[in-house]
C-alpha positions, 0 to 999 in steps of 0.5 A: 499500499505504500513505497518507502526509503528509509535509511539507518545507521549501523546500530538500526536506527532511522536517520531518514525517511519518506514515503508515498502512496502504492497502488495497483492498476486496472487490467486493460484486458478486464475491468476487474483484473489488477495488476502492478506498474513496475515503471510506476513503483520504480518511479515511486522508489526515486521520488522516495530516494531523493527526497532523502538525498539532502538528509544523507549529504554527510553519510556514506551509504554503505548498501541497498536491501529491497524488500518487497510483498511477495507472490508477484512479479513477471516473465522478461527476456534476457535484457530484463524487459516484461513480457507481461504485466505483474499480476497483483494478488489481488486479481482474481483471474486466478481464483478458477487455477487455485479451484482446478488445481487438483487437475495437476496435484491435490491442495494437500501434496501441494503443502505438504511438500511447501508448507505454503498455504492455499490462497489464489494470489500464489506465483503457483496460480500465476504461472500455471494462469500464464501457461494456461493462457499465454503458453508462448510466453513461458517458452519465450522468457529468460526468466520469472523474477519477483517484485523485488528482483525486478527491481534489484535487476534495474538496480544492478542488471543481475538476475536473481531469485531470494530464497525467502520470495522464493519460499511464497511461491508454492513450488519450493520443497521447503525441506530442501530449501529450492524449487520442488522437481514434482510441483514443477513436473506437475505443473509443466512449469520450467526450472529455468525460469527461475535464476540463481537463488541468493540468501538474505543478506547476500550481495547481488551486485552493485547499483548502475551508474543509470538507477544511480542517477535515478535514485539520486544515489553514488554508483557501485553502492553494494546492492543486498538481498533482503527478500520477502517483507514478512521474514524482513519484519520477523528478523527486525522484530528481533524475535528469536527461535521459537518466539511468535511474532505478529506482524500487522499491516496489509496483512495480519500474520502470526508466525513463529521462527522454528527449526522444524514444523510438520507441513502435513498438518497445516492443510487441516488449518484454513489460513496456515502457511508456512513460509522460510525464515530469513536465516537458513535452517529456520521455517515461519509456520503460522496464520494470515488474514487480510488487515488493513488492506480491508480498512484502507478499502473502507476508507477509500469506499466512504471518505474523501482522499484528503480525509484524516486518518483522525476523523475515521477513528474518532468516527469509529469510536462513536459506536459501541463494541460490537458495532451495534450489529454490523458484522463482516464475512471477512474471506475477502479474497475466496468467498462469494459470501463475503460481505456485510450483515446486520446493517439497517438504516441506522447504519452510518460510515462509522459502524463499517470502520469499526 
């Protein structure tokens, strides 16, 4: 929901920060579909970096790391040019794919191998959708790059796959920490699409001249893999092994850093998932729900873009706990019956936000 640039010192103290809102676009093919403009994201990223330049004038920048949301990415040619737009995790086009995935492999087996839960936005379903609808693109493609790798490729010219991003795909063998031959073979997705795996903290390359100019930074700065934002948040929270963390943002994710996980149990729990930790040897089993993404949706529906957040909060506080019977069935991504219940002629926007 936002693009940020944050500068931190050796002790992890924030020296400067800038942020700007981010939004997906409506796809030209279908007005119900959502996609991301990589160029728009890069421009927002550049704008944020440029806004930090005066505050960092006396600093030596020793490294750049990009962390993004998982699952989304794009097929690219050998020059890094996109062959098809980045399908957003919000896009409903993959709902039919997940419903029919049993034609390739059972959902239970997929989660037992990968750890990742059955969410329609998983990378697996995007690639199956592309294979079923645009098979020529998979044949032409040099690589599949996740959002973070698309940005890193623009920064360095290097094609890489961050291991924590791969861990969100539902195509990895979580025990082997590599793409599952069984899943790829069953779905017909070629392994060659995924460039070299890099661990979080590993150097990808250095900032190239053109990208440095766009960001307002010196060229040659080391670019370090940081990968998936969930794992970045777990690490940043300072959580130790076997210590649970609630990461609250667009998604609400309750995870723990664990040395072992019984993936065969996960499919018995709706909303369960397991991703690879940023530290090799640890996994992150957990549960996830759509969280502030719903609040931001309600805000866009019922308030103007310049309404202060405090106004929303104050109106919600005027409504008693329980919202006078107004409830929401929250499985917004998978259930056609999702939505509001208990709405009357006396319901106002404060009820919805409460």
